[in-house]
C-alpha positions in Angstrom: -99.4 67.9 160.4 -100.4 71.6 160.4 -104.0 72.6 161.1 -105.3 76.1 160.6 -108.4 77.8 161.8 -111.0 78.7 159.2 -113.6 81.4 159.4 -116.1 78.9 160.8 -116.2 78.3 164.5 -114.4 75.1 165.6 -113.6 74.1 162.0 -110.0 73.6 161.0 -108.2 73.0 157.7 -105.8 70.1 158.1 -103.9 69.6 154.9 -106.6 69.3 152.2 -109.3 68.1 154.6 -111.7 70.1 156.8 -112.3 69.0 160.4 -115.3 70.1 162.3 -114.6 69.7 166.0 -118.2 70.2 167.1 -119.9 67.8 164.6 -121.4 64.6 166.0 -122.1 66.2 169.4 -118.5 67.2 169.8 -117.0 63.9 168.6 -115.8 65.7 165.4 -115.9 64.8 161.8 -113.3 64.9 159.0 -113.7 65.0 155.2 -110.9 62.5 154.7 -111.6 59.1 153.1 -110.4 57.3 156.3 -112.9 59.0 158.5 -115.7 58.7 156.0 -115.1 55.0 155.4 -114.0 53.7 158.8 -114.0 56.2 161.7 -117.4 57.8 161.1 -119.3 54.5 160.7 -117.6 53.2 163.9 -118.7 56.3 165.8 -122.3 56.0 164.5 -122.4 52.3 165.4 -121.6 53.2 169.0 -117.9 53.1 169.4 -116.7 55.7 172.0 -115.5 59.1 170.7 -111.8 60.0 170.9 -110.6 56.5 170.5 -108.3 54.9 167.8 -111.5 53.5 166.2 -113.2 56.8 165.8 -110.4 59.4 165.2 -108.4 59.9 162.1 -104.9 61.6 162.1 -106.4 64.9 160.9 -108.9 65.0 163.8 -106.1 64.3 166.3 -103.9 67.0 164.9 -106.7 69.6 164.9 -107.8 68.6 168.4 -104.2 69.2 169.7 -104.1 72.5 167.8 -107.3 73.6 169.5 -106.0 72.6 172.9 -102.6 74.4 172.3 -104.5 77.5 171.4 -107.0 77.3 174.2 -104.7 76.6 177.2 -102.8 79.9 177.0 -106.1 81.8 176.8 -107.5 80.0 179.9 -104.2 80.6 181.8 -104.4 84.3 181.0 -108.0 84.5 182.2 -107.2 83.0 185.7 -103.9 84.9 186.2 -101.6 82.3 184.8 -101.0 80.3 188.0 -102.1 77.0 189.5 
């Protein structure tokens, strides 16, 4: 699944759905029916963030895209070594 950045900060387009990585205090939110009907209510009822119960496939894909974009930038900032 391909996720692309939008002009909004930390918001990605994943297929036909938008994923906001900073919504819900950083626990993210997706426009997809799965998140709206199952994952969001589970998150709001107290299930922990970033679990199978609270993340849809679009959220997972966008989070991995964000990490893949961020790590090279962090590595370049500290000289690229361990």
